[in-house]
C-alpha positions in Angstrom: 200.3 117.3 101.7 197.9 114.4 102.1 194.4 115.6 101.1 191.0 113.8 101.2 188.1 114.6 98.9 184.5 114.0 99.8 181.6 113.6 97.2 178.6 114.0 99.5 175.5 112.1 98.6 172.1 111.4 100.1 172.8 107.7 100.8 176.4 107.2 99.6 179.4 109.4 100.1 182.5 108.8 98.1 186.0 109.4 99.4 189.4 109.8 97.7 192.8 110.6 99.0 196.1 111.7 97.5 199.7 110.8 98.4 201.9 113.2 100.2 203.5 114.4 96.9 200.0 115.4 95.6 200.7 113.4 92.5 198.3 110.4 92.7 194.6 110.6 93.7 193.0 107.3 94.6 189.5 106.3 95.6 189.3 104.9 99.2 185.7 103.9 99.4 182.1 104.8 100.0 180.4 105.5 103.2 176.8 104.2 103.2 175.1 106.6 105.7 171.9 108.6 105.5 172.1 110.1 109.0 173.8 113.5 108.5 175.5 113.6 112.0 176.7 110.0 111.7 178.1 110.8 108.3 180.1 113.8 109.7 181.5 111.5 112.4 182.4 108.7 109.8 184.1 111.2 107.5 186.1 112.6 110.5 187.2 109.1 111.4 188.3 108.5 107.8 190.3 111.7 107.8 192.1 110.7 110.9 192.6 107.1 109.7 194.2 108.2 106.5 196.3 111.0 108.2 195.1 113.8 105.9 196.0 117.4 106.5 193.2 118.9 104.5 189.7 118.0 103.3 188.1 119.0 100.0 184.3 118.8 99.8 182.6 118.8 96.4 180.3 121.8 95.9 177.5 120.9 93.5 176.9 124.3 91.8 174.3 124.8 89.2 175.6 125.1 85.6 175.1 128.9 85.8 177.4 129.0 88.9 174.6 129.6 91.4 174.2 127.5 94.5 171.0 125.5 95.2 169.8 123.5 98.2 172.3 120.7 97.5 175.2 123.1 97.6 173.9 124.5 100.9 173.7 121.0 102.4 177.4 120.5 101.4 178.3 123.8 103.0 176.5 122.8 106.2 178.3 119.5 106.1 181.7 121.3 105.8 180.8 123.5 108.7 179.9 120.6 110.9 183.0 118.6 109.9 185.1 121.7 110.8 183.6 121.6 114.3 184.8 118.0 114.7 188.3 118.0 113.0 191.0 120.6 113.3 191.9 120.6 109.6 191.5 123.1 106.8 188.3 122.3 104.9 187.8 123.7 101.4 184.8 123.7 99.1 185.5 122.8 95.5 183.3 123.2 92.4 182.2 119.7 91.4 180.1 120.5 88.3 180.0 117.6 85.9 182.1 115.2 88.1 179.3 112.6 88.2 179.0 112.8 84.4 182.7 112.3 84.1 182.6 109.4 86.6 179.7 107.8 84.5 181.8 108.2 81.4 184.8 106.5 83.0 182.6 103.6 84.2 181.0 103.2 80.8 184.4 103.1 79.1 185.5 100.4 81.5 182.2 98.5 81.1 181.4 98.6 84.8 177.7 97.8 85.3 175.1 96.8 87.9 175.6 97.0 91.7 179.4 97.4 91.3 178.8 100.6 89.3 176.5 102.0 92.0 179.1 101.3 94.6 181.9 102.9 92.5 180.4 106.0 91.0 180.7 108.1 94.2 184.3 107.2 94.9 185.2 107.8 91.3 183.5 111.3 91.5 185.5 112.0 94.7 188.7 111.1 92.9 187.8 113.4 90.0 187.1 116.2 92.5 190.5 115.6 94.1 192.3 115.5 90.8 190.8 118.8 89.8 191.9 120.4 93.0 195.4 119.0 92.7 195.7 120.3 89.2 194.7 123.7 90.4 197.2 123.6 93.2 199.9 122.5 90.8 199.2 125.6 88.7 198.8 128.0 91.6 201.8 127.4 94.0 200.6 130.3 96.1 197.8 128.1 97.3 200.3 125.8 99.0 201.8 128.8 100.8 198.5 130.1 102.2 197.6 126.9 104.1 
């Protein structure tokens, strides 16, 4: 199944998609949009353009597992996106993905504006890889969709 991950941000939203075999997750870009409703529309267009069958949205939980205002905004985004596209939409815990993305960019010596542009799509890729690992180890997940 082709799946797209979304790392929702205030100004930049990262996207990643996997192949149909769910083996390889790849970044596909960043949407630069601050308007919430326009962002919903642009993500919907990307989902259609890439022919995905499911969307995973990063849920930024606090370290203690609770949900704050940012997580609520992501849930609202998921609800609005669900009104626009007829696909399963799932929230996925994204704790520490930005830290992992920063570590990856540091290891690859990516700096400056290029770094700013890449961090969100790398975070989306990490979210998607995490979800794909989960699906691999929980085959019943594939059956329930």
